[in-house]
N, C-alpha and C positions, 0 to 999 in steps of 0.2 A: 498545436494541440487544440482540439475543439471538442466540446461536450455540452450536453444538456444539463441544466441545473434546476433545482427546486429550492424554494425558500418561503416558509410561512404560507404554504398552500398555492403559491404562484410558480410558474415555470418560465424558463428562458434559456439562454445559452451564453457561453463564453468562448472566445478564441484567444489563444496565447501564442505569441511569436517571439523569437529571440532576436534582439537587435545587437548584432555583433559589434557595430561601430560604437554604440553607447554603453555596451556591457550591461544590458538590462532586459527585462521582459516587457513586452507591450501587450496589454490586455484590452480586448474589445468586448464589451458587455452588452448583451441585448436582453433587457428585462423590463417587465411592465410597471415596476414601481421604483422610482428613484430613491425612495427611503431605504431600499435594501442595498444600495450601492456600497456603503461602508462595510456591511457584513460580508458581502460577496468579495470585496477586495481583501478582507482579513482571511477569508478561506482560501483565496488564491495564494496569498503569501504563505499560509500554512502548508498548502499542497506543494509548493515549490521550495520550501525550506529557506525562505528569504531571511530569517532571523539568525541563521547559523553563523557562528564566529569561525569562519573557515581558516583564518590564520592560526588561531589557537589550536584548532583540531589538527591541522597539518603539522604544527610544531610538535605536538604530542606524539602523533602516530609516526612521524618521521624518525623518532628515536629508534624505531625498529628498522634495522638495516635491510630486512627483506621487503618491508612496505615502502621504504623511502623512495625507490625508483618509480613505483606506481604513483605515488603522490606527486613526484616531480613531473611525471608525464601528463597527469590530469589535475593540475592545481585547482583548488576550490570546488572539488566534487561534493555535491550535496546529497542528502538522503531524501528520496521522493516521498511525499506524503500522499494524501488522497483528498478528494472532494468530500466524501461521506464515509464514515467509518463502517456503517452497516453494509454499504455497497462493497467496500473493500473486503470485508469479511466474507461475504457471499462469493465474490470472485476468487478469493483464496481457496475456498472449499471447492469451487468448480474446477480449479486448477490442480487439485490434489492428484498426484500420480499420473498425470497426462501431460502432453506437450503444450507449449504456450499457444500454438495455433489451434489446437483442439479446445483449449479453455476459452479462447476468444470466440470460437464458434458456438460453444455452449452459452456463453454470456450473451451473444447476439440473439440466440433462440429464446433465452429467458426474458430479455427485454422485449422482443417481438411478441411474446405470448402474454405478458402481464404488465408491461410498461404502459403508462398513460400517453396518449398522443401529445406531441409537442406543438402548440399553436404557433403559427407565423414563423416557422423555421425557414431559413434561407439556404439550407444545405440539404441536398437530396438524401444523404445518409444519416442525417440527424433528425429523426422523426418521433422519437419517444423518450420518456424519462425512465430512469431506473425504477423498478418496482419497490414499493414501500414494504416495511416489515409487516404491517397489518395485512397487506395483500398476500405476501408469500407465506404468512403464518397459516393461511387456510387454503392456499392454492393446491390444486391437484397436480403435483409435479411429475406424475407418470408420463406426461407428454415430453419430458426431457430425456434424451438418450444417455442416461448415466446410471450407475449402480444404485439400488434401492437405499443402501446405507448412506450414501452421500446425499440423496434426496431428503432422507430423514434428518440429516445434519442441518441442511438449509432450513427445514421447517423448525427444528429446535432452535436454531440461531435466531430466526425471526421471532419466535415466541419469547426467547430470552430478551431480545431487544424491546419487545412490547412491555415485558414485565419490569425491565430496568432501562428506562430511556437514556441513562447516562453510561450505559455499558460500553459504548464505542467512542466516548469522548475522554480527553485527558483529564486527570484529576487525582485519583487515589494512587497510593504507592504501587509501583509496578508489579511487585510480587502478588499483591492482592488482586490486581487486574488480571494477571496471568492465571491465577487460581480460578477466578470467575469464568474466564474463557474456557479453561480446561475442564471445568465442570459440565460444559455443554457436550453431549454425546457426539463423538466424531471430531472434536477439536483437540489435537495433540500438541506436542511441544513446538513443532515447526510452525503450524498455523497460528498458534497463540503468539509466538514471538514475531512472526511476520506482521500480524495485526498490530502488535505493540510498536514495531518499527515504523509502520506507515500511517496508522490511524492515531495512535497515542502520541506520536512524535517522540518516542522514548530513545534518547541518544545512545543508550547502552544495550538496547535490544539486539539479540544475536541468535538467529535461527541456525544453530550449529549443525543440525542434521541435514541442512540443505545441500543437495548434490552439487550445485554450482559453487558453493562456498568450499566444500571439501575438495572439489577439483581445483579451484583457484589456489587454495592453500598448498595443495600438493605440487603445484607448478611454480611456487615461489623459489627464487634462487636459494640453494642450500637447504631446502626443506625436503623432508620425507613425506610421502603421502599420509594424510591424516585420516583417522576415524573421528566420529563426533566427540568422543570423550577427550581425545588428545587435542582436538581443535579448541574445545572449550578451555582446556588448560592453557593452551598457547595464547588464547585471546585475553587472558587475565591482564597481560601487559598493555592491552589496548584500552582498558577501562579508563575513563567513563565514556569513551567514544567508539564503542564496538560497532554501532550501527553504521558508522562511516567507514570503519575498517571493512565491514561487509561489502560496502559499495565498491571499494577498491579490489577486493578479492573477486567479485563478480566480473570486473573488467578484464581479469586475466584470461578469461575464457572467450573473449571477443576477438 
């Protein structure tokens, strides 16, 4: 995993590799200020969910006979976070109602148009940083090939982030945070819960309307195909670790 990063006005990059022999992640950090090292490491640990108590989570979710085989097949599965909450939220909007490949293409276009050049990059595909909220709040998004309503949502998202700098960081009660997100035009239940799962690191976030979750739940042994309402009811037994149950349901489709 490789990406550009920004911190306190400076830019650099990180590369993360999995060391199978030592059961750990190896991070290579290229950044112009050594004083930022601790903050960068903390954000990497957040992104890769290094604080998760995987044994406790597995023990709880394995009480469900339908989930138990998935957990046994992929022990220690974690819930991915993100480097930056605003970036994650924008990418979630870009991905609404389109394929993952199309969302990646849109994201690359957005970064190419409004991202700042990354100095001293040693990778040919890593040339810019993700645009800031202040940039996207005033950018003319007509150059992006997507519906006008979704462009308006990105603008509103950026304006909300400027008005409330803590909007995409963990802290307040989850229901309050979800309400704040859903007050932004174009942010529905799926997008708000997806942001909560990955940006807020909310262990019980559960985007029940997600097509992948519905498909995965329907393919569990002994389960009937679910709709969002029935899946929400089904998920009550998985609290307070529904975000991790979601990861296992997504694996059913792979």
